[in-house]
C-alpha positions in Angstrom: -0.1 -0.2 0.2 2.6 2.4 0.9 4.6 1.7 -2.7 1.2 2.5 -4.2 0.9 5.9 -2.6 4.5 6.6 -3.1 4.3 5.8 -6.9 1.0 8.0 -7.2 3.0 10.8 -5.5 5.7 10.7 -7.8 3.4 10.7 -10.8 1.5 13.7 -9.6 4.7 15.5 -8.8 5.9 14.8 -12.6 2.9 16.2 -14.1 3.2 19.4 -11.9 6.6 19.6 -12.9 6.2 19.3 -16.7 3.3 21.7 -16.7 5.5 24.3 -14.7 8.4 23.7 -17.3 5.8 24.3 -20.4 4.3 27.6 -18.7 8.3 28.7 -18.1 9.1 27.9 -21.9 5.8 29.8 -23.1 6.8 32.7 -21.0 10.4 32.9 -22.5 9.1 32.7 -25.9 6.6 35.5 -25.4 9.6 37.7 -23.7 11.5 36.9 -26.8 8.9 38.0 -29.4 8.3 41.5 -27.3 12.0 42.0 -27.8 11.9 42.6 -31.4 13.1 46.3 -32.2 11.5 47.3 -35.5 12.7 50.0 -37.9 11.3 51.5 -41.2 13.8 52.9 -43.5 12.9 54.5 -46.9 15.4 53.5 -49.7 15.9 55.6 -52.7 16.5 53.0 -55.7 17.2 52.7 -59.2 14.1 50.9 -59.9 12.5 51.8 -63.6 10.2 49.0 -64.5 7.7 46.6 -63.0 10.3 43.7 -63.6 12.5 45.6 -61.1 9.8 45.6 -58.9 9.2 42.3 -58.9 12.6 41.2 -58.4 12.4 43.4 -54.9 9.2 41.9 -54.0 10.7 38.3 -54.8 14.0 38.7 -52.8 13.8 41.4 -49.9 11.0 39.6 -47.8 13.3 36.8 -47.5 16.1 38.3 -46.1 16.2 37.4 -42.3 14.5 40.1 -39.8 12.6 41.6 -42.7 8.9 42.2 -41.6 7.4 44.4 -44.6 8.3 45.7 -47.9 6.5 48.4 -49.8 7.3 49.5 -53.4 6.7 53.0 -54.8 7.5 52.6 -58.6 6.9 56.1 -59.4 9.2 57.7 -56.7 11.6 54.7 -57.0 11.2 54.2 -53.2 11.3 51.2 -51.4 10.3 51.2 -47.7 11.5 48.1 -45.5 10.6 47.5 -41.9 12.9 45.2 -40.4 14.0 44.0 -36.8 17.2 45.7 -36.0 18.4 42.5 -33.9 18.5 40.2 -37.0 19.0 42.9 -40.1 20.5 46.1 -40.6 20.6 48.9 -43.3 23.8 47.5 -44.8 22.3 44.1 -45.5 19.4 45.5 -47.1 21.6 47.4 -49.3 23.9 44.2 -50.1 20.4 42.5 -51.0 19.3 45.2 -53.5 22.9 44.7 -55.0 22.6 41.1 -55.3 19.6 42.0 -57.7 21.4 44.7 -59.4 19.5 47.3 -58.0 21.2 50.5 -56.7 19.7 51.5 -53.3 20.7 54.1 -50.3 18.6 55.0 -47.4 17.0 58.6 -47.7 17.7 61.1 -45.0 14.7 61.7 -42.7 13.7 65.4 -42.9 
């Protein structure tokens, strides 16, 4: 009888520890997601046709840390929102260069 009670007690404690561990992991994941520091940069580019814009649409969103890409073909501007912990402006400029498009960040006025 003592063995049965001991086994039941150990099972209950094991389940309790597993639940606590799962809650701890969920909390850490939520904290990590909150720490993302987003930055939006407008790039002046050499876009001159819809095919160039399509290249940007097919390339930039897949760069690590990029959250959003908006293209204005008439003004030749590309607005990129990205996580500063995973990406930076130099990385994005290099991504533009890979598809033969010149880009530089516009200064805020």
